[in-house]
C-alpha positions, 0 to 999 in steps of 0.5 A: 099305593107304591109307585108303579102299582094300581089296585082293584077292589072287590067286595063279597056281599053274601046276600046281606039284608041291609043293602050293602051291595047296592050302597057300595055300587052306588057310592063307590062304582069302581068297586067290583061287587060279587054276590053270594048265596047267603051261606058262604060264611067267612072262608067260603066268601073269601074263596068265592071272591078270590076265584073271581079275582084270579080269573084275570090272572094279572095281579102281583098281590092278593090282599085279604081284608075283613070288613070290620078292619079300619085301616091306618093311613097308608096301610096298603102302601106300607104293606106292599112296601114291606113285601120288598123286605123279603127276597124270598120267592113266595110270601104271606105277610100279615098286617097287625091290628089293634083293638079300638082302644089301640091298647091290645093286639087283636089279629096278626101273626103267631109264633108256635111255642109248641109244634106238637100241640099247636100252642102259639103266641102273638108276635109284636111287630118290629118297627123296621123288619119282617118277623117270621111266623107260622100262623096268621090271621087274614084280617089283613093278609097280603099274598103274592102270586108266587105263593098262590102258584105254590099252594093255591088259595084257602082250602075248600075243607073249611067253611068259616074259621081256621082257614087262614091258620091252615093256609099259613101253616100249609104255606110254611110247610111248602117253602112259603115264608109267613111274616109279620109286617113292620108296624101296625096297620089298623084297628079291629076289635076281637069278635072271637072272645065268646068261645062257649055258650052261657051256663045252663044252655041245654045239651042239644044247643051245646052239641049244635054249637060244637058242630056249628061253623060259627061255634067250635067247628068240630069236624073241621077243627079235628081235620085241622089238628090232624093235618098240622098237629096229629099227636095232639088229636086225642087230647083235642077230641077229649077236650071238645067233648068234655067242653060240650058234655061237662061245661062246668067241669071244663070251666073249673079245669080252665080256671085251675090251670089259669091260676097255676099258670099265674103262680108260675109266672109270679114265681118266674118273675121274682 
């Protein structure tokens, strides 16, 4: 940690069956373990732990960190130091992570390319300066006290995913600055690559996946779209149902669109 700072570590164990909580308490007794009900999912777990941490009201920063992130040496110190690069009152700072082969960005900060549809692209971090973004992954996310005073913590409306996207977008709309910190902060493979079910999955299972928090999170995704990108809501509604009811047709559309985009990129590059 930078000079003048100390750090407390909290862990949310959501009733995992592998003895995680007992192991951590035995081998790392300074870690404060909070036990969950077993049905918190990601956003629920983060909120539960965040509320527990805020009971002390003595922290300058809150660092959200996923358990599958392998931090680089000095990552937390560098992240806190990066905060000093901003003179703004209220900051959310994302630490960019690469896959385990260190070739591809998997999580970090996103820049909107279309404020109507919500399309966005990853920002490759600069070596020295903060880069402004609008959307962030909370795999490594540093939130200062001023931000929490302005917008609170993760919204109760989200069970699993999307909560971090909503948080950063909400922050930016309310005068908080969202940043990509300089450099890279660790490794974490992308565990969201499987966005749909295998071909031949029965319709009932496809509908269940549509509504599932770990699937497409239908109602919560529509809420997120309505809140941040309302003009695209009809298109998103149709896409989700076409994807569920006619997956072969949807896949063909995606492949044709990808082929067209590749052609456009090739033409642009000549």
